[in-house]
N, C-alpha and C positions, 0 to 999 in steps of 0.2 A: 661373416665376411664373404662366404661363398655366394650368398644371395646377391650381394652388391656387385661382385665380379661378374656374375651371370647377367645381371641387368645391363651393366656397362658394355660387356662383350656383345650381347644380343642387339642392343640399340645402336651402338656406334661401330664396333669393330666388325662383327659378322652380321650386318643388317640383312634380314631375311630376303628383302627385295633387291637391295643394291649390291650385295655381295654374293648371295646364294641364288639369286634370280628365281625365287619362288613368289608367286602372287603377281606376276607381271600383267595378266589380263585386267584385273581391276585397277592396277597401278596406272595403266595407260587409258583404260576406259572410263573411270570415274573421276579422273583428276582434272576436269575442265573447270570446276568451281570449288572453292575452298569449303563452302557450306556442305556440299554433297560429299566431299572428301572426308570431312569430319564425321558426318553421319555414317558413311561406309566404314570408317575406322572404328567407330563405336560398335557397329554390328559385328565386324570381324573380331573385335576384342572379346565381345561377349561369347561368340561362337567358339573362338579359339581356346579361351580359358576353360569353358564348360566342356568342349570336346576333348581337350587334353586330359582333364580330370576324369571324365567318364571312361575314355579309352585306356588310361593308365590303370584304373581300377579293374576294368574288364580284362586287360592283359594279365595283370598280376594275380588276380584271384580266380579267373576262369580259364583263359587260354593256356597259360603256362602250367598250372596244376594238371590240366587235362591233356597236356602235351599236344595241343592243336594250334600252335603258333602260326601255322600256315594259313589260318583263317584271319590273321590280323588285318590285312588290307581290306577285305570285303566287309568285315564287321566294323572297322573304323569308318568306312565310307557310309554304311547304313546309319551309324550313330550321327555322323556329321550331317547327313541329309535330313534326318529327323530334327536335329537342333536348328537347322536353317529354316525348316518349315515352321517351327515354333517361333523363331525370331520374326519371320514374315507375318505371322498372325498377330503377334504382339505389336509390331510396328504399324500394321494396318489399323489397329484399334487406337493406339496411343498417339502416333504422329503420322497422320495420313499424308501430309505434305512431304515429309522425308521419305515415306514409302513410295510416293509418286516420283520424287526426285531420283531415287535409286533405281527405279524402274526394273529393267531386265537384269541389272547387275546384282540385285539381292538374291535371286535364285542361283546366280552364278557362284555365290559363296560355297555352294554345294560342291562345285568342281574346282574351287580355288585350291590349288596345290599347296598354298601356304598353310592352310588349316590341316590338311592331311600330313604334310611334311613335318610340321612342328609336333603333331601328335606322335609321329614315328620317331622323331629325333629325341623327344622327351623320354623315351624308353631307354635310351642309351647314353645318358648324360656323362657317366664316368669315363667313357672312352673318348667323348668329345672334349671334355674339360679336364685337364690334369689335376686341378685343385679340388675336384669332386671325388670323394672316396666311394660313396655309395649313393645310389639314387633313391629318392623318396617321393611321395606324393606332393609334399610341400615344395620340394625342389622342382618338380615337373610343373606345378602351377605357376611358380615364379618364372620359370623358363618360358612358359606359354604367355604369361602377362608381359614379359620383357619383349618377346617377339611381336606381340600385338602392338606394343608401344612403338617398336621399330617399324612395323608396317604402317602404323598411323603417321609417324613422323615423316617417313618417306613420301607417303601419299599427300599429306598436307603441304609439305615443302614443294613437291612437284606441282600441286594444284596452284599454289601461289606463283610459281614460276610461269606456269601456262597462262594464268590470268594476266601477268605482266607482259608476256609475249603477245597477247591479243592487242595490247595498247601500243606496240612498237611496229615500225615499218620493216617488214620482213620481205626479202626478195620473193617473187611469186613462186619460183621453183622450190623454195624451202618452206612455204606455208603449209600448215597442217601437220601431218605425221612426221615429215623429215625433221623439222625444227624441234618437235617434241622428243624424238629419239636422240637428237644431238643434246638437248637439255638433260635428258635422263642419263646419258653417258657422262656428261660433265658433273652431274650430281653424284653419280657413282664414283667418279674420280675424286671428288671432294671428300667422300666418306673413306676413301683409301688412305687419307691422311691420318686416320685414327688407328691404322694397323700398327701392331706392336704395343698398343696401349695396355692391353691385358695379356 
């Protein structure tokens, strides 16, 4: 039951992008086309789940026993950067068109605060959720997967909205970034309707 509550909470109630404002750079940058947004969501999902798993293990079995938790941030950043490089190499071999479509935003996953933020938040799940008594690796992985789904949902929804905006007649002063920010704000307001669900 805790897994289901974490998924519902992460995807709808505490959406990592729309409620906690982590991962805004790719949210605004890669959301011009739905296909690109889906590809970016997949890449972020892979990196987010893998990074959370590796950083959780590193923290629990290396940093905490050696009493060097102060190295969390730097070690987590190094792990995330390595994983992004791996994803970039795999995408270049497997799907060159997606690699080209993501362009500069693929290396930006390294600096995507969503990945680092979820990796850090996964370490402290019991204090974040009252229904979680003790944190575990499985719980951290479910939390990372749920937040990756939340990121993907927000990104794909926003990409669909932006594609629709391109087909409408917008006043000249609102075209481009202003209407995108207004749409993002309205999307965040829509997700506020889920507050109190969990």
